[in-house]
PQR file with spaces between the fields and no chain letter, atoms N, CA, C, O and H, PARSE charges and radii, in Angstrom:
ATOM       1  N    UNK     1      23.794   28.733   23.439 -0.4000 1.5000
ATOM       2  CA   UNK     1      24.391   27.508   23.662 -0.0000 2.0000
ATOM       3  C    UNK     1      24.376   26.745   22.294  0.5500 1.7000
ATOM       4  O    UNK     1      23.311   26.637   21.687 -0.5500 1.4000
ATOM       5  N    UNK     2      25.547   26.209   21.794 -0.4000 1.5000
ATOM       6  CA   UNK     2      25.736   25.632   20.681 -0.0000 2.0000
ATOM       7  C    UNK     2      25.600   24.201   20.703  0.5500 1.7000
ATOM       8  O    UNK     2      26.310   23.580   21.494 -0.5500 1.4000
ATOM       9  H    UNK     2      26.412   26.297   22.287  0.4000 1.0000
ATOM      10  N    UNK     3      24.690   23.493   19.856 -0.4000 1.5000
ATOM      11  CA   UNK     3      24.456   22.155   19.891 -0.0000 2.0000
ATOM      12  C    UNK     3      25.710   21.335   19.106  0.5500 1.7000
ATOM      13  O    UNK     3      25.911   21.523   17.907 -0.5500 1.4000
ATOM      14  H    UNK     3      24.113   23.997   19.214  0.4000 1.0000
ATOM      15  N    UNK     4      26.422   20.531   19.804 -0.4000 1.5000
ATOM      16  CA   UNK     4      27.612   19.863   19.250 -0.0000 2.0000
ATOM      17  C    UNK     4      27.392   18.398   18.896  0.5500 1.7000
ATOM      18  O    UNK     4      28.283   17.575   18.682 -0.5500 1.4000
ATOM      19  H    UNK     4      26.258   20.379   20.779  0.4000 1.0000
ATOM      20  N    UNK     5      25.883   18.159   18.860 -0.4000 1.5000
ATOM      21  CA   UNK     5      25.442   16.690   18.644 -0.0000 2.0000
ATOM      22  C    UNK     5      25.878   16.405   17.062  0.5500 1.7000
ATOM      23  O    UNK     5      25.725   17.249   16.179 -0.5500 1.4000
ATOM      24  H    UNK     5      25.160   18.827   19.034  0.4000 1.0000
ATOM      25  N    UNK     6      26.363   15.278   16.875 -0.4000 1.5000
ATOM      26  CA   UNK     6      26.744   14.994   15.565 -0.0000 2.0000
ATOM      27  C    UNK     6      25.542   14.468   14.818  0.5500 1.7000
ATOM      28  O    UNK     6      24.571   14.021   15.429 -0.5500 1.4000
ATOM      29  H    UNK     6      26.487   14.592   17.592  0.4000 1.0000
ATOM      30  N    UNK     7      25.602   14.518   13.453 -0.4000 1.5000
ATOM      31  CA   UNK     7      24.478   14.041   12.527 -0.0000 2.0000
ATOM      32  C    UNK     7      24.863   12.895   11.828  0.5500 1.7000
ATOM      33  O    UNK     7      26.042   12.590   11.647 -0.5500 1.4000
ATOM      34  H    UNK     7      26.391   14.881   12.956  0.4000 1.0000
ATOM      35  N    UNK     8      23.812   12.187   11.389 -0.4000 1.5000
ATOM      36  CA   UNK     8      23.970   10.996   10.730 -0.0000 2.0000
ATOM      37  C    UNK     8      22.982   11.130    9.345  0.5500 1.7000
ATOM      38  O    UNK     8      21.833   11.570    9.398 -0.5500 1.4000
ATOM      39  H    UNK     8      22.854   12.434   11.536  0.4000 1.0000
ATOM      40  N    UNK     9      23.616   10.691    8.162 -0.4000 1.5000
ATOM      41  CA   UNK     9      22.865   10.723    7.034 -0.0000 2.0000
ATOM      42  C    UNK     9      22.647    9.146    6.820  0.5500 1.7000
ATOM      43  O    UNK     9      23.562    8.324    6.777 -0.5500 1.4000
ATOM      44  H    UNK     9      24.549   10.334    8.119  0.4000 1.0000
ATOM      45  N    UNK    10      21.208    8.851    6.687 -0.4000 1.5000
ATOM      46  CA   UNK    10      20.714    7.507    6.543 -0.0000 2.0000
ATOM      47  C    UNK    10      19.897    7.410    5.068  0.5500 1.7000
ATOM      48  O    UNK    10      18.995    8.171    4.722 -0.5500 1.4000
ATOM      49  H    UNK    10      20.464    9.518    6.722  0.4000 1.0000
ATOM      50  N    UNK    11      20.361    6.448    4.402 -0.4000 1.5000
ATOM      51  CA   UNK    11      19.654    6.099    3.163 -0.0000 2.0000
ATOM      52  C    UNK    11      19.222    4.638    3.243  0.5500 1.7000
ATOM      53  O    UNK    11      19.868    3.707    3.725 -0.5500 1.4000
ATOM      54  H    UNK    11      21.094    5.829    4.684  0.4000 1.0000
ATOM      55  N    UNK    12      17.864    4.603    2.614 -0.4000 1.5000
ATOM      56  CA   UNK    12      17.166    3.277    2.552 -0.0000 2.0000
ATOM      57  C    UNK    12      17.802    2.624    1.250  0.5500 1.7000
ATOM      58  O    UNK    12      17.550    3.030    0.115 -0.5500 1.4000
ATOM      59  H    UNK    12      17.340    5.359    2.222  0.4000 1.0000
ATOM      60  N    UNK    13      18.631    1.595    1.533 -0.4000 1.5000
ATOM      61  CA   UNK    13      19.083    0.864    0.073 -0.0000 2.0000
ATOM      62  C    UNK    13      18.333   -0.448   -0.113  0.5500 1.7000
ATOM      63  O    UNK    13      18.483   -1.030   -1.187 -0.5500 1.4000
ATOM      64  H    UNK    13      18.835    1.265    2.455  0.4000 1.0000
ATOM      65  N    UNK    14      17.524   -0.988    0.840 -0.4000 1.5000
ATOM      66  CA   UNK    14      16.943   -2.306    0.636 -0.0000 2.0000
ATOM      67  C    UNK    14      15.258   -2.131    1.006  0.5500 1.7000
ATOM      68  O    UNK    14      14.891   -1.502    1.998 -0.5500 1.4000
ATOM      69  H    UNK    14      17.403   -0.516    1.712  0.4000 1.0000
ATOM      70  N    UNK    15      14.451   -2.687    0.195 -0.4000 1.5000
ATOM      71  CA   UNK    15      12.884   -2.443    0.370 -0.0000 2.0000
ATOM      72  C    UNK    15      12.551   -2.982    1.812  0.5500 1.7000
ATOM      73  O    UNK    15      13.239   -3.737    2.499 -0.5500 1.4000
ATOM      74  H    UNK    15      14.750   -3.198   -0.611  0.4000 1.0000
ATOM      75  N    UNK    16      11.381   -2.437    2.096 -0.4000 1.5000
ATOM      76  CA   UNK    16      10.708   -2.908    3.224 -0.0000 2.0000
ATOM      77  C    UNK    16       9.552   -3.991    3.025  0.5500 1.7000
ATOM      78  O    UNK    16       8.838   -4.472    3.905 -0.5500 1.4000
ATOM      79  H    UNK    16      10.822   -1.823    1.539  0.4000 1.0000
ATOM      80  N    UNK    17       9.543   -4.239    1.754 -0.4000 1.5000
ATOM      81  CA   UNK    17       8.662   -5.357    1.353 -0.0000 2.0000
ATOM      82  C    UNK    17       8.989   -6.681    1.779  0.5500 1.7000
ATOM      83  O    UNK    17      10.039   -7.197    1.396 -0.5500 1.4000
ATOM      84  H    UNK    17      10.124   -3.848    1.040  0.4000 1.0000
ATOM      85  N    UNK    18       8.084   -7.370    2.638 -0.4000 1.5000
ATOM      86  CA   UNK    18       8.396   -8.578    3.201 -0.0000 2.0000
ATOM      87  C    UNK    18       9.191   -8.634    4.546  0.5500 1.7000
ATOM      88  O    UNK    18       9.820   -9.582    5.016 -0.5500 1.4000
ATOM      89  H    UNK    18       7.231   -6.951    2.949  0.4000 1.0000
ATOM      90  N    UNK    19       9.010   -7.425    5.027 -0.4000 1.5000
ATOM      91  CA   UNK    19       9.850   -7.207    6.258 -0.0000 2.0000
ATOM      92  C    UNK    19       8.682   -7.244    7.408  0.5500 1.7000
ATOM      93  O    UNK    19       7.485   -7.175    7.129 -0.5500 1.4000
ATOM      94  H    UNK    19       8.499   -6.655    4.646  0.4000 1.0000
ATOM      95  N    UNK    20       9.171   -7.356    8.669 -0.4000 1.5000
ATOM      96  CA   UNK    20       8.189   -7.372    9.783 -0.0000 2.0000
ATOM      97  C    UNK    20       7.674   -5.936    9.984  0.5500 1.7000
ATOM      98  O    UNK    20       8.359   -4.938    9.763 -0.5500 1.4000
ATOM      99  H    UNK    20      10.144   -7.412    8.896  0.4000 1.0000
ATOM     100  N    UNK    21       6.445   -5.926   10.408 -0.4000 1.5000
ATOM     101  CA   UNK    21       5.791   -4.646   10.523 -0.0000 2.0000
ATOM     102  C    UNK    21       6.419   -3.610   11.277  0.5500 1.7000
ATOM     103  O    UNK    21       6.338   -2.413   11.004 -0.5500 1.4000
ATOM     104  H    UNK    21       5.889   -6.737   10.588  0.4000 1.0000
ATOM     105  N    UNK    22       7.106   -4.154   12.324 -0.4000 1.5000
ATOM     106  CA   UNK    22       7.906   -3.232   13.257 -0.0000 2.0000
ATOM     107  C    UNK    22       9.132   -2.428   12.576  0.5500 1.7000
ATOM     108  O    UNK    22       9.465   -1.293   12.915 -0.5500 1.4000
ATOM     109  H    UNK    22       7.172   -5.127   12.546  0.4000 1.0000
ATOM     110  N    UNK    23       9.711   -3.145   11.627 -0.4000 1.5000
ATOM     111  CA   UNK    23      10.913   -2.638   10.904 -0.0000 2.0000
ATOM     112  C    UNK    23      10.308   -1.664    9.947  0.5500 1.7000
ATOM     113  O    UNK    23      10.928   -0.608    9.823 -0.5500 1.4000
ATOM     114  H    UNK    23       9.441   -4.067   11.351  0.4000 1.0000
ATOM     115  N    UNK    24       9.233   -1.812    9.257 -0.4000 1.5000
ATOM     116  CA   UNK    24       8.568   -1.006    8.538 -0.0000 2.0000
ATOM     117  C    UNK    24       8.310    0.328    9.179  0.5500 1.7000
ATOM     118  O    UNK    24       8.834    1.361    8.761 -0.5500 1.4000
ATOM     119  H    UNK    24       8.729   -2.670    9.358  0.4000 1.0000
ATOM     120  N    UNK    25       7.525    0.287   10.161 -0.4000 1.5000
ATOM     121  CA   UNK    25       7.260    1.328   11.044 -0.0000 2.0000
ATOM     122  C    UNK    25       8.488    2.174   11.554  0.5500 1.7000
ATOM     123  O    UNK    25       8.461    3.401   11.646 -0.5500 1.4000
ATOM     124  H    UNK    25       7.099   -0.551   10.501  0.4000 1.0000
ATOM     125  N    UNK    26       9.533    1.409   11.864 -0.4000 1.5000
ATOM     126  CA   UNK    26      10.836    2.053   12.256 -0.0000 2.0000
ATOM     127  C    UNK    26      11.403    2.854   11.035  0.5500 1.7000
ATOM     128  O    UNK    26      11.763    4.014   11.236 -0.5500 1.4000
ATOM     129  H    UNK    26       9.556    0.412   11.789  0.4000 1.0000
ATOM     130  N    UNK    27      11.507    2.309    9.776 -0.4000 1.5000
ATOM     131  CA   UNK    27      11.846    3.108    8.667 -0.0000 2.0000
ATOM     132  C    UNK    27      11.085    4.187    8.624  0.5500 1.7000
ATOM     133  O    UNK    27      11.653    5.278    8.574 -0.5500 1.4000
ATOM     134  H    UNK    27      11.215    1.367    9.612  0.4000 1.0000
ATOM     135  N    UNK    28       9.785    4.130    8.633 -0.4000 1.5000
ATOM     136  CA   UNK    28       8.864    5.227    8.450 -0.0000 2.0000
ATOM     137  C    UNK    28       8.951    6.161    9.532  0.5500 1.7000
ATOM     138  O    UNK    28       8.767    7.345    9.250 -0.5500 1.4000
ATOM     139  H    UNK    28       9.324    3.243    8.674  0.4000 1.0000
ATOM     140  N    UNK    29       9.180    5.872   10.627 -0.4000 1.5000
ATOM     141  CA   UNK    29       9.418    6.764   11.813 -0.0000 2.0000
ATOM     142  C    UNK    29      10.928    7.646   11.763  0.5500 1.7000
ATOM     143  O    UNK    29      11.139    8.639   12.459 -0.5500 1.4000
ATOM     144  H    UNK    29       9.330    4.910   10.856  0.4000 1.0000
ATOM     145  N    UNK    30      11.889    7.069   10.811 -0.4000 1.5000
ATOM     146  CA   UNK    30      13.005    7.788   10.750 -0.0000 2.0000
ATOM     147  C    UNK    30      12.728    8.896    9.594  0.5500 1.7000
ATOM     148  O    UNK    30      13.591    9.732    9.328 -0.5500 1.4000
ATOM     149  H    UNK    30      11.718    6.262   10.245  0.4000 1.0000
ATOM     150  N    UNK    31      11.572    8.862    8.973 -0.4000 1.5000
ATOM     151  CA   UNK    31      11.251    9.792    8.008 -0.0000 2.0000
ATOM     152  C    UNK    31      11.486    9.434    6.524  0.5500 1.7000
ATOM     153  O    UNK    31      11.371   10.276    5.633 -0.5500 1.4000
ATOM     154  H    UNK    31      10.870    8.183    9.189  0.4000 1.0000
ATOM     155  N    UNK    32      11.819    8.152    6.301 -0.4000 1.5000
ATOM     156  CA   UNK    32      12.092    7.686    5.200 -0.0000 2.0000
ATOM     157  C    UNK    32      10.627    6.928    4.494  0.5500 1.7000
ATOM     158  O    UNK    32       9.944    6.114    5.116 -0.5500 1.4000
ATOM     159  H    UNK    32      11.912    7.468    7.024  0.4000 1.0000
ATOM     160  N    UNK    33      10.338    7.386    3.096 -0.4000 1.5000
ATOM     161  CA   UNK    33       9.293    6.841    2.668 -0.0000 2.0000
ATOM     162  C    UNK    33       9.603    6.052    1.315  0.5500 1.7000
ATOM     163  O    UNK    33       8.763    5.272    0.867 -0.5500 1.4000
ATOM     164  H    UNK    33      10.894    8.046    2.591  0.4000 1.0000
ATOM     165  N    UNK    34      10.606    6.227    0.785 -0.4000 1.5000
ATOM     166  CA   UNK    34      10.818    5.685   -0.564 -0.0000 2.0000
ATOM     167  C    UNK    34      12.342    4.919   -0.550  0.5500 1.7000
ATOM     168  O    UNK    34      13.122    5.202    0.359 -0.5500 1.4000
ATOM     169  H    UNK    34      11.289    6.860    1.148  0.4000 1.0000
ATOM     170  N    UNK    35      12.635    4.173   -1.347 -0.4000 1.5000
ATOM     171  CA   UNK    35      13.722    3.480   -1.684 -0.0000 2.0000
ATOM     172  C    UNK    35      14.766    4.455   -2.157  0.5500 1.7000
ATOM     173  O    UNK    35      14.431    5.258   -3.028 -0.5500 1.4000
ATOM     174  H    UNK    35      12.002    3.942   -2.085  0.4000 1.0000
ATOM     175  N    UNK    36      16.202    4.481   -1.603 -0.4000 1.5000
ATOM     176  CA   UNK    36      17.149    5.474   -1.969 -0.0000 2.0000
ATOM     177  C    UNK    36      16.856    6.883   -1.496  0.5500 1.7000
ATOM     178  O    UNK    36      17.582    7.752   -1.979 -0.5500 1.4000
ATOM     179  H    UNK    36      16.474    3.829   -0.895  0.4000 1.0000
ATOM     180  N    UNK    37      15.988    7.241   -0.697 -0.4000 1.5000
ATOM     181  CA   UNK    37      15.817    8.367    0.089 -0.0000 2.0000
ATOM     182  C    UNK    37      16.758    8.527    1.042  0.5500 1.7000
ATOM     183  O    UNK    37      17.172    7.566    1.692 -0.5500 1.4000
ATOM     184  H    UNK    37      15.398    6.535   -0.304  0.4000 1.0000
ATOM     185  N    UNK    38      17.199    9.787    1.225 -0.4000 1.5000
ATOM     186  CA   UNK    38      18.285   10.126    2.219 -0.0000 2.0000
ATOM     187  C    UNK    38      17.792   11.081    3.141  0.5500 1.7000
ATOM     188  O    UNK    38      17.288   12.105    2.680 -0.5500 1.4000
ATOM     189  H    UNK    38      16.863   10.567    0.697  0.4000 1.0000
ATOM     190  N    UNK    39      17.858   10.904    4.470 -0.4000 1.5000
ATOM     191  CA   UNK    39      17.354   11.959    5.300 -0.0000 2.0000
ATOM     192  C    UNK    39      18.706   12.159    6.389  0.5500 1.7000
ATOM     193  O    UNK    39      19.581   11.303    6.520 -0.5500 1.4000
ATOM     194  H    UNK    39      18.267   10.072    4.845  0.4000 1.0000
ATOM     195  N    UNK    40      18.677   13.301    7.034 -0.4000 1.5000
ATOM     196  CA   UNK    40      19.726   13.602    7.929 -0.0000 2.0000
ATOM     197  C    UNK    40      19.148   13.702    9.325  0.5500 1.7000
ATOM     198  O    UNK    40      18.146   14.405    9.453 -0.5500 1.4000
ATOM     199  H    UNK    40      17.966   13.996    6.928  0.4000 1.0000
ATOM     200  N    UNK    41      19.660   13.072   10.420 -0.4000 1.5000
ATOM     201  CA   UNK    41      19.153   13.032   11.572 -0.0000 2.0000
ATOM     202  C    UNK    41      20.170   13.197   12.715  0.5500 1.7000
ATOM     203  O    UNK    41      21.299   12.731   12.559 -0.5500 1.4000
ATOM     204  H    UNK    41      20.474   12.500   10.316  0.4000 1.0000
ATOM     205  N    UNK    42      19.784   13.939   14.046 -0.4000 1.5000
ATOM     206  CA   UNK    42      20.882   14.109   14.916 -0.0000 2.0000
ATOM     207  C    UNK    42      20.912   12.733   15.652  0.5500 1.7000
ATOM     208  O    UNK    42      19.937   12.031   15.921 -0.5500 1.4000
ATOM     209  H    UNK    42      18.867   14.318   14.172  0.4000 1.0000
ATOM     210  N    UNK    43      22.337   12.467   15.948 -0.4000 1.5000
ATOM     211  CA   UNK    43      22.612   11.310   16.493 -0.0000 2.0000
ATOM     212  C    UNK    43      22.469   11.079   17.834  0.5500 1.7000
ATOM     213  O    UNK    43      23.428   10.844   18.569 -0.5500 1.4000
ATOM     214  H    UNK    43      23.129   13.037   15.729  0.4000 1.0000
ATOM     215  N    UNK    44      21.035   11.146   18.291 -0.4000 1.5000
ATOM     216  CA   UNK    44      20.586   10.974   19.700 -0.0000 2.0000
ATOM     217  C    UNK    44      20.466    9.352   19.907  0.5500 1.7000
ATOM     218  O    UNK    44      20.301    8.520   19.015 -0.5500 1.4000
ATOM     219  H    UNK    44      20.256   11.338   17.694  0.4000 1.0000
ATOM     220  N    UNK    45      20.585    9.131   21.246 -0.4000 1.5000
ATOM     221  CA   UNK    45      20.471    7.765   21.482 -0.0000 2.0000
ATOM     222  C    UNK    45      19.256    7.104   20.889  0.5500 1.7000
ATOM     223  O    UNK    45      19.308    5.964   20.425 -0.5500 1.4000
ATOM     224  H    UNK    45      20.719    9.807   21.971  0.4000 1.0000
ATOM     225  N    UNK    46      18.169    7.827   20.909 -0.4000 1.5000
ATOM     226  CA   UNK    46      16.908    7.256   20.525 -0.0000 2.0000
ATOM     227  C    UNK    46      16.996    6.967   19.053  0.5500 1.7000
ATOM     228  O    UNK    46      16.632    5.874   18.620 -0.5500 1.4000
ATOM     229  H    UNK    46      18.127    8.752   21.286  0.4000 1.0000
ATOM     230  N    UNK    47      17.505    7.989   18.206 -0.4000 1.5000
ATOM     231  CA   UNK    47      17.594    7.793   16.638 -0.0000 2.0000
ATOM     232  C    UNK    47      18.604    6.620   16.380  0.5500 1.7000
ATOM     233  O    UNK    47      18.380    5.827   15.465 -0.5500 1.4000
ATOM     234  H    UNK    47      17.801    8.877   18.558  0.4000 1.0000
ATOM     235  N    UNK    48      19.818    6.491   17.252 -0.4000 1.5000
ATOM     236  CA   UNK    48      20.645    5.513   16.940 -0.0000 2.0000
ATOM     237  C    UNK    48      20.108    4.233   17.162  0.5500 1.7000
ATOM     238  O    UNK    48      20.416    3.350   16.361 -0.5500 1.4000
ATOM     239  H    UNK    48      20.000    7.134   17.995  0.4000 1.0000
ATOM     240  N    UNK    49      19.255    3.931   18.239 -0.4000 1.5000
ATOM     241  CA   UNK    49      18.600    2.711   18.544 -0.0000 2.0000
ATOM     242  C    UNK    49      17.761    2.303   17.341  0.5500 1.7000
ATOM     243  O    UNK    49      17.751    1.146   16.919 -0.5500 1.4000
ATOM     244  H    UNK    49      19.005    4.648   18.890  0.4000 1.0000
ATOM     245  N    UNK    50      17.017    3.354   16.774 -0.4000 1.5000
ATOM     246  CA   UNK    50      16.112    2.958   15.718 -0.0000 2.0000
ATOM     247  C    UNK    50      16.952    2.570   14.394  0.5500 1.7000
ATOM     248  O    UNK    50      16.600    1.730   13.567 -0.5500 1.4000
ATOM     249  H    UNK    50      17.025    4.293   17.117  0.4000 1.0000
ATOM     250  N    UNK    51      17.962    3.233   14.360 -0.4000 1.5000
ATOM     251  CA   UNK    51      18.852    2.916   13.072 -0.0000 2.0000
ATOM     252  C    UNK    51      19.412    1.528   13.215  0.5500 1.7000
ATOM     253  O    UNK    51      19.440    0.763   12.251 -0.5500 1.4000
ATOM     254  H    UNK    51      18.249    3.915   15.032  0.4000 1.0000
ATOM     255  N    UNK    52      19.872    1.181   14.442 -0.4000 1.5000
ATOM     256  CA   UNK    52      20.403   -0.228   14.723 -0.0000 2.0000
ATOM     257  C    UNK    52      19.500   -1.247   14.365  0.5500 1.7000
ATOM     258  O    UNK    52      19.879   -2.231   13.731 -0.5500 1.4000
ATOM     259  H    UNK    52      19.849    1.801   15.225  0.4000 1.0000
ATOM     260  N    UNK    53      17.971   -1.034   14.835 -0.4000 1.5000
ATOM     261  CA   UNK    53      17.110   -1.975   14.540 -0.0000 2.0000
ATOM     262  C    UNK    53      16.990   -2.336   13.114  0.5500 1.7000
ATOM     263  O    UNK    53      16.714   -3.496   12.811 -0.5500 1.4000
ATOM     264  H    UNK    53      17.663   -0.234   15.350  0.4000 1.0000
ATOM     265  N    UNK    54      17.170   -1.459   12.245 -0.4000 1.5000
ATOM     266  CA   UNK    54      17.002   -1.616   10.846 -0.0000 2.0000
ATOM     267  C    UNK    54      18.220   -1.339    9.757  0.5500 1.7000
ATOM     268  O    UNK    54      18.131   -0.998    8.577 -0.5500 1.4000
ATOM     269  H    UNK    54      17.394   -0.516   12.491  0.4000 1.0000
ATOM     270  N    UNK    55      19.380   -1.604   10.563 -0.4000 1.5000
ATOM     271  CA   UNK    55      20.607   -1.221   10.021 -0.0000 2.0000
ATOM     272  C    UNK    55      20.999   -2.075    8.657  0.5500 1.7000
ATOM     273  O    UNK    55      21.766   -1.653    7.792 -0.5500 1.4000
ATOM     274  H    UNK    55      19.452   -1.881   11.521  0.4000 1.0000
ATOM     275  N    UNK    56      20.346   -3.324    8.630 -0.4000 1.5000
ATOM     276  CA   UNK    56      20.499   -4.331    7.563 -0.0000 2.0000
ATOM     277  C    UNK    56      19.848   -3.687    6.228  0.5500 1.7000
ATOM     278  O    UNK    56      20.151   -4.116    5.115 -0.5500 1.4000
ATOM     279  H    UNK    56      19.723   -3.668    9.333  0.4000 1.0000
ATOM     280  N    UNK    57      18.920   -2.610    6.421 -0.4000 1.5000
ATOM     281  CA   UNK    57      18.113   -2.083    5.210 -0.0000 2.0000
ATOM     282  C    UNK    57      18.785   -0.698    4.931  0.5500 1.7000
ATOM     283  O    UNK    57      18.412   -0.087    3.929 -0.5500 1.4000
ATOM     284  H    UNK    57      18.674   -2.261    7.325  0.4000 1.0000
ATOM     285  N    UNK    58      19.684   -0.191    5.685 -0.4000 1.5000
ATOM     286  CA   UNK    58      20.204    1.284    5.377 -0.0000 2.0000
ATOM     287  C    UNK    58      21.614    1.295    5.222  0.5500 1.7000
ATOM     288  O    UNK    58      22.358    0.398    5.618 -0.5500 1.4000
ATOM     289  H    UNK    58      19.987   -0.687    6.499  0.4000 1.0000
ATOM     290  N    UNK    59      22.019    2.494    4.545 -0.4000 1.5000
ATOM     291  CA   UNK    59      23.355    2.814    4.440 -0.0000 2.0000
ATOM     292  C    UNK    59      23.640    4.089    5.454  0.5500 1.7000
ATOM     293  O    UNK    59      22.881    5.056    5.384 -0.5500 1.4000
ATOM     294  H    UNK    59      21.415    3.222    4.223  0.4000 1.0000
ATOM     295  N    UNK    60      24.536    4.089    6.224 -0.4000 1.5000
ATOM     296  CA   UNK    60      24.623    4.932    7.297 -0.0000 2.0000
ATOM     297  C    UNK    60      25.844    5.772    7.203  0.5500 1.7000
ATOM     298  O    UNK    60      26.846    5.066    7.085 -0.5500 1.4000
ATOM     299  H    UNK    60      25.153    3.304    6.281  0.4000 1.0000
ATOM     300  N    UNK    61      26.077    6.972    7.216 -0.4000 1.5000
ATOM     301  CA   UNK    61      27.119    7.885    7.023 -0.0000 2.0000
ATOM     302  C    UNK    61      27.096    8.885    8.227  0.5500 1.7000
ATOM     303  O    UNK    61      26.074    9.503    8.526 -0.5500 1.4000
ATOM     304  H    UNK    61      25.264    7.545    7.312  0.4000 1.0000
ATOM     305  N    UNK    62      28.383    9.018    8.960 -0.4000 1.5000
ATOM     306  CA   UNK    62      28.472   10.366    9.775 -0.0000 2.0000
ATOM     307  C    UNK    62      28.713   11.482    9.126  0.5500 1.7000
ATOM     308  O    UNK    62      29.402   11.505    8.106 -0.5500 1.4000
ATOM     309  H    UNK    62      29.212    8.515    8.717  0.4000 1.0000
ATOM     310  N    UNK    63      28.154   12.553    9.667 -0.4000 1.5000
ATOM     311  CA   UNK    63      28.434   13.854    8.987 -0.0000 2.0000
ATOM     312  C    UNK    63      29.236   14.664    9.968  0.5500 1.7000
ATOM     313  O    UNK    63      29.613   15.798    9.672 -0.5500 1.4000
ATOM     314  H    UNK    63      27.594   12.535   10.495  0.4000 1.0000
């Protein structure tokens, strides 16, 4: 079976300094540890919810 789930490229463009602890943890849970770091994730409902919580810190691209 071929997985047709779309992917999302997420880049941290704003610092997590002076952000609420929950937002810092959400960014870290997405696998992002540094500013301007990019990760590719499957666009599952769980991941999209995490991205929505910290969308003001991220640049999001559909792949």
